[in-house]
N, C-alpha and C positions, 0 to 999 in steps of 0.2 A: 504494500500500500504506500502510495506516494505521500510524503510529509506535506503538511499545510504550512506554507511560508507567509501567508497573507498578513498575519499579525506583525511579524518582524519587518516585512516590507512597508507596511503602513506606519510602523514606528519610525523607520528610517526616513520615510517621506515627511512625517510630521516634524521630526527634528530639523530637516532641511527647511521646511516652511518657517519654522521658528528661528532660522538662521543660526542654528547650532551645528555648523557645518563639520566641525571636527568629530562630534559624536555621530552625526549622520553618516559621514564617510566611513567611520569605523564599523558601523552597523552594516552598511552596504558591502564593504569589503569582506565581512564575515559571511554575508549571504552569497557573495561572488564565489566563494570556495565551494558552495553547494549548488551552483547554478545548473549543473547537469541534471539535477533532480527536480528542476522546476518546469512548469509549462511555459509556452512561448510568451504569453502576456507578462508573466512574472519576470522572465529574462529581460524583456524589453524595459520593464520598470527599473530593474537593477542597472542596466547599461545607461539608460536615460538619466536616472538619478545621479549616477557617478559623473556623467557628462556635465550635468548641470552644476554640480559642486566644483568640478574642475574649471568650468567657465567662470563661475563666480570668483574663484581664486586666481583668475587670469592665466590659467594653464590651458591656453586655447588649443594647442596641438594635441594635448592629452584629451581634451574635451571632444575634439573631432573624432578621435579614435573610438571613444565610447559611443558617441552618437551614431557613427557609421555602423557599429555592431547592432545597435537598436534598430536602425533603419533597414538593415539586411534582413532582420526578422519581421519587421512591420513597416514597409516603405511609406505608408500613409500616416504614420504616427505624427500628430501635429506638434506635440511637445518636443520630440526629437528633431523634427524639421526646423522648428524655430530655433532650437539650441545649436544645431550645426551651422545654420545661416549666421546666427549671431557670433558664433565662434570664429568663422571666417572673417566676419566684420572686425573682430578683435585682432585678427592677424593681418588686417588691412589687405586681404586677398579678395578684392571686390568682384573679380570675375567669378570665383567660386561662390562667393556670397550671393551674387545675382542668380546663379544656377539654382541654389537651394531655395531662395525666396520664390522664384518662379515655380519650383516644384511644389512648394507649400500652397501657393495660390492656385495651382492647377487642381488641387483637391479642395481648397477652401477659398473660393474666389471672392468672398465678401469679408475677408480678414483685412480690414483697413489699416491695422497696425503693420502687418506684413507688407502691405502695399506702400506704406510710408518708408519702411526700411529699404524696400527695393528702390524707391525713388532716391533715397539718400545715397545708396550705392552707385546709382547712375550719376548722381551729382558729383560724387568723389572721382568718378572716371571722366568728368567733364562732358558727359552726355546730357546737356541741359535740356534739350528738347524732350527726351524720353522721361527725364525726371519731372519736368513740368506736367506732362501728360498724366503721369502716375499720381502726383500730388493732387491734381484736379479731380481725378477719378476717386481718390481717397476721400476728398471733400464731398463728392456726390454720395458716397456711402455713409458719411457722418459729417454733417455740416459744421459742427462745432469742434472739429478735430484739431486740437492744438498743435499736433505734430506737423500736419499738412500746412497749417497757417504759418507756422514757424519756418518750415522748409521752403515754402513758396517765397516768403519774405526774404529769406537769406539768399535764395536763388536769384531773385530780381535785384537785390541789393548789390550782389557781386557783378551783375550785368549793368549796373547803374540805371536800372529802370525804376526810378524812385517813386513814381506815381503808383506803380503796382506794388512796390514794397510797402508803401504806406497803406494801401488798400487792405492787405492781408495782416500786417502787423497791428494796425489800429483795431481791426476786428478781434485779433488775438488779445489785445489789451482790455477790450470790453469784457471778455470772458475771464481773463487772468490779469487783473491789474497789479498783481504782485510781481510780475516779470520785469524786474527793474532794468536788466540789461537791454531788453527789447525797448522798453520805455525810453531809455537813454539814447539808443540808436535812432529811434523815431525823432526825438528832440534834436539830435545831431543833424538829421536830414533837413528839418525845418530851419535850423540855425545856418546850415550851409546855404540854404536858399534865401537867407535873410528874412525869413518869415519869423520874426522874433517873438511875436505874440503867441503863436502855437508852440514854438520851441520852449518858451518860458512856462507855458501851461504844463507841458510834459516834464520838464526839469523839476518844477515845483512839486508835482505829484511824486516824482522819484525821491525828492528831498524829504517828503513826509515819511517815506519808508526807510530811507537810509541817509540821514542828515550828515553823516561823516564820509560818505562816498566821494572820493576826489574827482571822479569823472562827472558826477552830478554837480559838485561845487564849481568845477572848471566850466561846465556848460552854462550854469546860471550866471557866473561872473562874466563870461565872454558874451553871453546874450545881452546882459545889461550894458556891457561896453558897446555892443552893436546898436543898442537903443540910445546911446550917448548918455546913459545914466551912470556916469563915471563914479560919482561918490557912492552910489548904491552898490556898485560892483566891488568896491574896495573891501567891504566886510567879507565877501565870499572869497576873493583872492587871498586875503589874510588867513582865513580859515583853511583854505586849500594848502597854503604854504605851511601852516602850523602842523598839518598832517604829514607833510613830506618836505623836510627842509633841504633836501638834495635836488629838488625840482627847480632848476634855474629858469626854465621856461615860465613858470608861475611867478618867480621873482621878478623877471623883466616885465611881465604884464602888470604886476603890482606897481613897479616903478613907473610904467607908462601912465597908470591911472593917477598916481600921486602927481605926476607932471601935469596931467590934464586938470587936476584940482588945485594947481599952484602950491602943492605941498612939496616944495623944492628940496628942502633938507632931507625929508624922508625918501624922496626919489633918489637922491645922490647916494645915500647909505645903501639902498637896495641894489642899485646898479653896481656899486663897488663890490658888494658882497657877491653878486652873481658873477662878476668878472674874476674876483679872487678865488671863488669857490672851485671853479674848474675852467677858468679862461673862456667862459661862455661868450660867444661872439655877439649874442643879443644883449648881454650885459654891457659889452663894450659899446655897442650901438646906443644903448641907453645913456652911457657916459657922454657920447657924442651929442645926443639930444640935449643932455644937461648943459653942455658947453654952448650949444646953439641958443638955448633959452637965456643963458647968461650973456649972450651976444659976443662971445669970444670966437669970432668967425674964423680968424686965422688958425686958431687951435683946432677948430672943427675940420678945416681943410687938411691940416697936418695929420690929424687922427684918422681921417678917411684914407689919406694916402698910405699911412702905415698899415691900416687894415687891409687895403687892397693888395699890398705887397706881401703880406704875411698870412692871409687867410684865403680859403677857397671862396670864390664869389658865386654863391648859389643865387637863384633868382630872387628869393625873398630878401636876401641881404642887399642886393643891388637895388631893389624897389625901395627899401627903407632909406638907403643912401640918397637916392633920387628925391625922395620925399623931404629929407632933411635939407638938401641943397635948395630945393624949391622954397622951403619954409624960411630960409635966411636970405632969399633973394639972389642966390648964386646959380640960377639955372644955366647961365652962360658957361659955367665951369663943368657941367655934367659930362659933355662929350669928351672934353680933353682929359678929365679925371678918369673916366671909365674905360675909354677905348683901348688903352694899353693892356688892360686886364680882362676885358669882357668883349666877346664878339656880339656887338649890338644887333646884328642881323638875326641872331639866335635867341634873343630875349623877347618873349612874347607876353610878359606879365605887367609891363607899364600900362598905366591907364591911358585911354585914348587922348585925354586932354594933355597929359604930360608928354606923350610922344608927339602930338601935333605941335606943341610948343617947341620941342626939340627940333622938329622939322623946320618950323618957321625961323627960329633964330640961327640955325645952321644953314638954312636955305640949301639943304642937301637931300632932296627926296630920294635920290638913288640909293644912298647909304642907309638912311634911317626909316624912310617911309614904309618899307616892307614890314616893319615891326607891327604896324597897326593891324595888318590882316593876318598875322601869324597866331 
């Protein structure tokens, strides 16, 4: 008479559900030694149970071996199909992952979670068209499916299709207002578009959940800066800096706000700290702005020349230098100062007004005029 292993198998399963994986694995391994005396279904449960624990422990290759043994006995077993697909996902073998999700869906076509995972796998393989189709199909199966809403938003975000990103992520936030990362990214899109009202709405909601989150604090501060509410932004820049005193980007923004509010001594201290902390180029630019405010124009020119000789001239740096020279009435020096260090034909970030002024005073449309259209 064949022994009844049901009670022991159920105990192992129960321990696994309780996340007592060490005890569960020990029980499954005891049962594995007697697997030849079990019926087919019991054998499947042993192999699938061990596969699940191996996957939870991130032993993905071992998990695959167990799930394969379970599926050899019962090819349509949903738990094992899900487990092997997720194990290949853990191994980042997306081709095999896709194979097994398709296998699962061939038996269980309404499994919207499996459909989401399949879409994720295609997205990881940069097959965005197939991923999009599957996410949308998953939404048809379950309209409030957070995984599909999240996946579609991420898919469109990486494609810079921001209207579609907002469509799905804002719907997601209605269902799950606690998703602070999504909320912050939605706010970032609005801030990038200079829609500061909507940006601030989402940042403030995120702030209610996580008032110490530096991404949120930075977003609020920068949005207020965009609204020209410089004094209001200072409190958030200061809080942001107090959370991370190594962030010189925040330091220089804080210095800029002090300058805008005529808090000159505070600005100088902040710029000096940013420069001394790690020779931050934006801290140095802040010191140049400080000298410009003090009307030390010759020193401004000397500092700009020094910076151009010793630092890489990335677009944003060049744009700030141009802005400083305009602010002190030295636009006639822009071309002569920059041209030895910057290929002006390749700079496309000047404002149209600045570039047109350059064209006018240089009267050299062949050299500089192309910048406007780049």
